[in-house]
LUMLO-579544 format. One record per atom (N, C-alpha, C): residue in three letters; atom name; x, y, z. Coordinates in Angstrom, 1 decimal. Layout:
BEGIN
 type atom      x      y      z
  ALA   CA      X      Y      Z
...
# end
This chain:
BEGIN
 type atom      x      y      z
  GLN    N    9.5   48.6  -16.2
  GLN   CA   10.7   48.2  -15.8
  GLN    C   11.9   49.0  -16.2
  VAL    N   12.5   49.7  -15.7
  VAL   CA   13.6   50.4  -15.9
  VAL    C   15.0   49.8  -15.4
  GLN    N   15.8   49.5  -16.1
  GLN   CA   17.1   49.0  -16.4
  GLN    C   18.6   50.1  -16.3
  LEU    N   19.2   50.1  -15.6
  LEU   CA   20.4   51.2  -15.8
  LEU    C   21.7   50.4  -15.7
  VAL    N   22.4   50.7  -16.5
  VAL   CA   24.1   50.4  -17.0
  VAL    C   24.6   51.3  -16.7
  GLU    N   25.5   51.7  -15.8
  GLU   CA   26.8   52.4  -15.9
  GLU    C   27.9   52.1  -16.6
  SER    N   28.7   52.7  -17.1
  SER   CA   30.0   52.5  -17.7
  SER    C   31.1   53.5  -17.6
  GLY    N   32.1   53.5  -17.9
  GLY   CA   33.1   54.4  -17.8
  GLY    C   34.1   54.5  -16.7
  GLY    N   34.2   53.5  -16.1
  GLY   CA   35.1   53.7  -14.4
  GLY    C   36.1   53.0  -15.1
  GLY    N   37.4   53.1  -13.9
  GLY   CA   38.4   52.6  -14.5
  GLY    C   39.3   53.4  -13.5
  LEU    N   40.5   53.0  -13.7
  LEU   CA   41.7   53.4  -12.7
  LEU    C   42.4   54.8  -13.5
  VAL    N   42.4   56.1  -12.3
  VAL   CA   42.7   57.2  -12.7
  VAL    C   43.8   57.3  -11.6
  GLN    N   44.7   58.3  -12.3
  GLN   CA   45.6   59.2  -11.3
  GLN    C   45.0   60.3  -10.8
  ALA    N   45.4   60.5   -9.5
  ALA   CA   45.0   61.5   -9.1
  ALA    C   45.1   63.0   -9.9
  GLY    N   44.3   63.8  -10.1
  GLY   CA   44.5   65.2  -10.7
  GLY    C   43.7   64.9  -12.0
  GLY    N   43.3   63.3  -12.5
  GLY   CA   43.0   63.1  -13.5
  GLY    C   41.6   63.3  -13.7
  SER    N   40.9   62.9  -14.9
  SER   CA   39.6   62.8  -15.3
  SER    C   39.0   61.5  -15.8
  LEU    N   37.4   61.2  -16.0
  LEU   CA   36.8   60.4  -16.1
  LEU    C   35.2   60.9  -16.4
  ARG    N   34.5   59.9  -17.4
  ARG   CA   33.4   60.1  -17.6
  ARG    C   32.6   59.3  -17.8
  LEU    N   31.7   59.1  -16.3
  LEU   CA   30.7   58.1  -16.5
  LEU    C   29.4   58.5  -17.2
  SER    N   29.1   57.4  -17.8
  SER   CA   27.8   57.1  -18.6
  SER    C   26.9   55.9  -17.4
  CYS    N   25.5   56.6  -17.9
  CYS   CA   24.3   55.6  -17.3
  CYS    C   23.4   55.6  -18.5
  ALA    N   23.1   54.4  -19.2
  ALA   CA   22.2   54.2  -20.0
  ALA    C   21.1   53.5  -19.1
  ALA    N   19.8   54.1  -20.1
  ALA   CA   18.7   53.5  -19.1
  ALA    C   17.9   52.7  -20.5
  SER    N   17.2   51.8  -20.1
  SER   CA   15.6   51.4  -21.1
  SER    C   14.8   51.6  -20.2
  GLY    N   13.6   51.9  -21.2
  GLY   CA   12.4   52.2  -20.8
  GLY    C   12.4   53.6  -21.1
  ARG    N   11.4   54.1  -21.7
  ARG   CA   11.3   55.4  -21.9
  ARG    C   11.0   56.6  -21.0
  THR    N   10.3   55.7  -20.3
  THR   CA   10.2   57.0  -19.0
  THR    C   11.5   57.1  -18.4
  PHE    N   12.6   57.1  -18.8
  PHE   CA   13.7   57.4  -17.4
  PHE    C   13.8   59.0  -17.8
  SER    N   13.5   59.3  -18.9
  SER   CA   13.8   60.8  -19.3
  SER    C   12.8   61.8  -18.5
  ASP    N   11.9   61.3  -18.2
  ASP   CA   10.6   62.2  -17.2
  ASP    C   11.0   61.9  -16.1
  TYR    N   12.3   62.1  -15.4
  TYR   CA   12.4   61.8  -14.0
  TYR    C   13.3   62.2  -14.0
  SER    N   13.6   62.8  -12.6
  SER   CA   15.1   63.0  -11.8
  SER    C   16.0   62.0  -12.1
  ALA    N   17.3   62.4  -12.3
  ALA   CA   18.9   61.1  -12.1
  ALA    C   19.4   61.5  -11.3
  GLY    N   20.0   61.0  -10.4
  GLY   CA   21.3   61.2   -9.6
  GLY    C   22.5   60.0   -9.7
  TRP    N   23.6   60.7   -9.4
  TRP   CA   24.7   59.8   -9.1
  TRP    C   25.1   59.7   -7.5
  PHE    N   25.4   58.3   -7.0
  PHE   CA   25.6   58.3   -5.5
  PHE    C   27.0   57.6   -5.5
  ARG    N   27.8   57.5   -4.7
  ARG   CA   29.0   56.5   -4.7
  ARG    C   29.1   56.1   -3.2
  GLN    N   30.0   54.8   -3.3
  GLN   CA   30.0   54.2   -1.9
  GLN    C   31.5   53.4   -2.0
  ALA    N   31.9   54.0   -0.8
  ALA   CA   33.5   53.6   -0.5
  ALA    C   33.5   52.6    0.3
  PRO    N   34.3   51.7    0.5
  PRO   CA   34.6   50.5    1.0
  PRO    C   34.5   50.5    2.9
  GLY    N   33.5   50.0    3.3
  GLY   CA   33.3   50.3    4.8
  GLY    C   32.2   51.8    5.0
  LYS    N   32.0   52.5    3.9
  LYS   CA   31.2   53.7    4.4
  LYS    C   30.1   53.4    3.6
  GLU    N   29.0   54.1    4.1
  GLU   CA   27.6   54.3    3.5
  GLU    C   27.4   55.2    2.1
  ARG    N   26.9   54.9    1.5
  ARG   CA   26.3   55.4    0.1
  ARG    C   26.0   56.9    0.2
  GLU    N   26.6   57.7   -0.7
  GLU   CA   26.3   59.0   -0.6
  GLU    C   26.2   59.7   -1.5
  PHE    N   25.1   60.8   -1.7
  PHE   CA   24.8   61.8   -2.9
  PHE    C   26.2   62.1   -3.8
  VAL    N   26.0   62.1   -4.6
  VAL   CA   27.1   62.7   -5.5
  VAL    C   26.7   64.2   -6.2
  ALA    N   25.7   63.8   -7.3
  ALA   CA   25.2   64.7   -8.3
  ALA    C   23.6   64.0   -8.4
  GLY    N   22.8   65.2   -8.8
  GLY   CA   21.8   65.0   -9.8
  GLY    C   20.8   66.1  -10.4
  MET    N   20.2   65.8  -11.1
  MET   CA   19.1   66.9  -11.9
  MET    C   17.9   66.5  -12.4
  SER    N   17.2   67.5  -12.8
  SER   CA   15.8   67.2  -12.6
  SER    C   15.9   66.4  -14.0
  TRP    N   14.4   66.3  -14.8
  TRP   CA   14.2   65.8  -15.8
  TRP    C   14.9   66.9  -17.1
  SER    N   14.7   67.8  -16.8
  SER   CA   15.0   69.1  -18.2
  SER    C   16.1   69.1  -18.1
  GLY    N   17.5   68.5  -17.2
  GLY   CA   18.3   68.7  -16.8
  GLY    C   18.9   70.3  -16.0
  SER    N   17.5   70.9  -15.3
  SER   CA   17.8   72.3  -14.8
  SER    C   18.4   71.9  -13.3
  ALA    N   18.7   73.1  -12.8
  ALA   CA   19.1   73.0  -11.3
  ALA    C   19.7   72.0  -10.6
  PRO    N   20.8   71.7  -11.7
  PRO   CA   21.8   70.4  -11.1
  PRO    C   22.0   70.7   -9.5
  LEU    N   22.2   69.5   -8.7
  LEU   CA   22.6   69.9   -7.4
  LEU    C   23.8   68.9   -7.2
  TYR    N   24.8   69.4   -6.3
  TYR   CA   26.1   68.7   -6.4
  TYR    C   26.5   68.7   -4.4
  ALA    N   26.8   67.2   -4.6
  ALA   CA   27.6   67.2   -3.1
  ALA    C   28.4   68.5   -3.1
  ASP    N   28.8   69.1   -1.6
  ASP   CA   30.0   69.8   -1.5
  ASP    C   31.3   69.4   -1.9
  SER    N   31.6   68.0   -1.5
  SER   CA   32.7   67.2   -1.5
  SER    C   33.4   67.7   -3.2
  VAL    N   31.8   67.5   -4.0
  VAL   CA   32.4   67.3   -5.9
  VAL    C   31.9   68.3   -6.6
  LYS    N   31.7   69.5   -5.8
  LYS   CA   31.6   70.9   -6.3
  LYS    C   32.5   71.8   -7.0
  GLY    N   32.2   72.1   -8.5
  GLY   CA   33.7   72.6   -8.7
  GLY    C   34.1   71.5   -9.9
  ARG    N   34.3   70.3   -9.6
  ARG   CA   35.0   69.5  -10.3
  ARG    C   34.1   68.5  -11.2
  PHE    N   32.8   67.8  -10.4
  PHE   CA   32.2   67.0  -11.2
  PHE    C   30.9   67.7  -12.0
  THR    N   30.4   67.3  -13.1
  THR   CA   29.4   67.8  -13.9
  THR    C   28.6   67.1  -14.0
  ILE    N   27.2   67.1  -13.7
  ILE   CA   26.3   65.9  -14.0
  ILE    C   25.6   66.7  -15.4
  SER    N   25.2   65.5  -16.5
  SER   CA   24.4   66.0  -17.6
  SER    C   23.7   64.7  -18.1
  ARG    N   22.8   65.0  -18.8
  ARG   CA   21.7   64.1  -19.8
  ARG    C   21.3   64.1  -20.8
  ASP    N   21.1   63.4  -21.6
  ASP   CA   20.9   63.6  -23.1
  ASP    C   19.4   62.5  -23.2
  ASN    N   18.5   63.5  -23.0
  ASN   CA   17.3   62.6  -22.8
  ASN    C   16.8   61.9  -24.2
  ALA    N   17.3   62.0  -25.4
  ALA   CA   17.1   61.4  -26.6
  ALA    C   17.8   60.0  -26.4
  ARG    N   18.8   60.3  -25.9
  ARG   CA   19.2   59.1  -25.7
  ARG    C   19.5   58.2  -24.4
  ASN    N   18.5   58.4  -23.4
  ASN   CA   17.7   57.9  -22.4
  ASN    C   19.6   57.8  -21.5
  THR    N   20.2   58.7  -21.6
  THR   CA   21.7   58.9  -21.3
  THR    C   21.8   59.6  -19.8
  VAL    N   22.5   59.3  -18.9
  VAL   CA   23.1   60.7  -18.2
  VAL    C   24.7   60.2  -17.7
  TYR    N   25.1   61.4  -17.7
  TYR   CA   26.8   61.3  -17.5
  TYR    C   27.1   62.2  -16.4
  LEU    N   28.3   61.8  -15.8
  LEU   CA   28.9   62.4  -14.6
  LEU    C   30.2   62.5  -15.2
  GLN    N   30.7   64.0  -15.6
  GLN   CA   32.1   64.6  -15.8
  GLN    C   32.9   64.5  -14.5
  MET    N   33.9   64.1  -14.4
  MET   CA   34.8   63.8  -12.9
  MET    C   36.0   64.4  -13.3
  ASN    N   36.3   65.7  -12.9
  ASN   CA   37.8   66.4  -13.2
  ASN    C   38.5   66.7  -11.9
  SER    N   39.7   66.6  -12.0
  SER   CA   40.6   66.7  -10.6
  SER    C   40.0   65.6   -9.5
  LEU    N   40.2   64.8  -10.2
  LEU   CA   39.8   63.3   -9.5
  LEU    C   41.0   63.6   -8.3
  LYS    N   40.7   63.1   -6.8
  LYS   CA   41.2   63.0   -5.7
  LYS    C   41.4   61.3   -5.5
  LEU    N   42.2   61.3   -4.2
  LEU   CA   42.0   59.6   -4.0
  LEU    C   40.8   59.4   -3.2
  GLU    N   40.4   60.4   -2.6
  GLU   CA   38.9   60.1   -1.7
  GLU    C   38.0   59.9   -2.5
  ASP    N   37.9   60.4   -3.7
  ASP   CA   36.7   59.9   -5.1
  ASP    C   36.6   58.4   -5.1
  THR    N   37.7   57.9   -5.0
  THR   CA   37.6   56.2   -5.0
  THR    C   36.5   55.7   -4.2
  ALA    N   35.4   54.9   -5.2
  ALA   CA   34.2   54.3   -4.7
  ALA    C   33.4   53.5   -5.9
  VAL    N   32.6   53.0   -5.7
  VAL   CA   31.6   52.4   -6.8
  VAL    C   30.7   53.4   -7.1
  TYR    N   30.5   53.8   -8.0
  TYR   CA   29.7   55.1   -8.8
  TYR    C   28.1   54.3   -8.9
  TYR    N   27.2   54.6   -8.7
  TYR   CA   25.8   54.2   -8.9
  TYR    C   25.2   55.3   -9.7
  CYS    N   24.3   54.8  -10.5
  CYS   CA   23.1   55.9  -11.1
  CYS    C   22.1   55.5  -10.9
  ALA    N   21.0   56.3  -10.9
  ALA   CA   19.7   56.0  -10.1
  ALA    C   18.5   57.1  -10.7
  ARG    N   17.1   56.8  -10.4
  ARG   CA   16.1   57.2  -11.2
  ARG    C   15.5   57.9  -10.2
  GLY    N   15.2   59.1  -10.1
  GLY   CA   14.2   59.8   -8.9
  GLY    C   12.5   59.4   -9.0
  HIS    N   12.0   59.3   -7.9
  HIS   CA   10.7   59.5   -8.1
  HIS    C   10.2   60.2   -8.7
  THR    N   10.7   61.7   -8.7
  THR   CA   10.0   62.6   -9.2
  THR    C   10.6   63.2  -10.4
  SER    N   10.0   64.0  -11.4
  SER   CA   10.3   64.7  -12.7
  SER    C   11.3   66.0  -12.3
  VAL    N   10.8   66.7  -11.2
  VAL   CA   11.2   68.1  -11.1
  VAL    C   12.2   68.5   -9.7
  PHE    N   12.1   67.7   -8.7
  PHE   CA   12.8   68.1   -7.5
  PHE    C   13.8   66.6   -7.6
  VAL    N   14.9   67.5   -7.0
  VAL   CA   16.3   66.5   -6.9
  VAL    C   16.6   66.4   -5.1
  LEU    N   16.9   65.5   -5.0
  LEU   CA   16.8   65.1   -3.6
  LEU    C   18.0   64.2   -3.7
  ALA    N   18.8   64.8   -2.3
  ALA   CA   20.1   64.1   -2.2
  ALA    C   19.9   63.0   -1.3
  THR    N   19.1   62.6   -0.8
  THR   CA   18.9   61.0   -0.1
  THR    C   18.7   59.8   -1.1
  ALA    N   18.9   58.8   -0.8
  ALA   CA   18.8   57.5   -1.4
  ALA    C   17.6   56.6   -1.4
  THR    N   16.6   57.2   -0.4
  THR   CA   15.1   57.1   -0.7
  THR    C   14.4   57.5   -1.4
  ALA    N   15.1   58.6   -2.4
  ALA   CA   14.3   59.3   -3.3
  ALA    C   14.3   58.8   -4.7
  TYR    N   14.9   57.8   -4.7
  TYR   CA   15.4   56.9   -5.9
  TYR    C   14.8   55.7   -6.0
  ASP    N   14.5   55.4   -6.8
  ASP   CA   13.6   54.0   -7.0
  ASP    C   14.2   52.8   -8.0
  TYR    N   15.2   53.0   -8.8
  TYR   CA   15.8   52.4   -9.9
  TYR    C   17.3   52.5   -9.6
  TRP    N   17.9   51.7  -10.0
  TRP   CA   19.4   51.9   -9.8
  TRP    C   20.2   50.8  -10.6
  GLY    N   21.6   51.1  -10.7
  GLY   CA   21.9   50.4  -11.5
  GLY    C   23.3   49.6  -10.7
  GLN    N   23.9   48.9  -11.5
  GLN   CA   24.7   47.9  -10.6
  GLN    C   25.9   48.5  -10.2
  GLY    N   26.5   49.6  -10.7
  GLY   CA   27.5   50.2  -10.4
  GLY    C   29.0   50.1  -11.2
  THR    N   29.5   51.4  -11.3
  THR   CA   31.0   51.2  -11.8
  THR    C   31.9   51.4  -11.0
  GLN    N   33.3   50.9  -10.8
  GLN   CA   34.3   50.9   -9.7
  GLN    C   35.1   52.3  -10.5
  VAL    N   35.9   53.2   -9.6
  VAL   CA   36.3   54.2  -10.2
  VAL    C   37.3   53.8   -8.8
  THR    N   38.9   54.0   -9.5
  THR   CA   39.8   54.1   -8.8
  THR    C   40.8   55.5   -8.9
  VAL    N   41.0   56.1   -7.9
  VAL   CA   42.0   57.1   -8.2
  VAL    C   43.5   56.9   -7.1
  SER    N   44.2   56.8   -7.9
  SER   CA   45.7   56.6   -7.7
  SER    C   46.6   57.7   -7.5
  SER    N   47.8   57.6   -6.7
  SER   CA   48.5   58.7   -6.3
  SER    C   49.8   58.5   -7.1
# end
């Protein structure tokens, strides 16, 4: 069993930055790809970013490319999401998830099997 706990969310002004963390229990987390998703009120959950177990070939949604950076520290079983130049439309609950595979990074929620409880990010004007 893998448990994921997100932290780092909060209220930030537009243009500001936040760094989300996702701490995992269970040593097998580092052997799998990981991803970040988000869900705004009244909208479906959407892919934000993901990367393989080694940290190579990160994948980003077009809406965050150039502003968000995903990274991981396998020794700490932690995945991060650095969010810069935040916009009002980035407001959502952000979730981290463990992928089914080690190498392939997919942008669909069905490709992930363990999820955290989410952390709220609110961007104000």
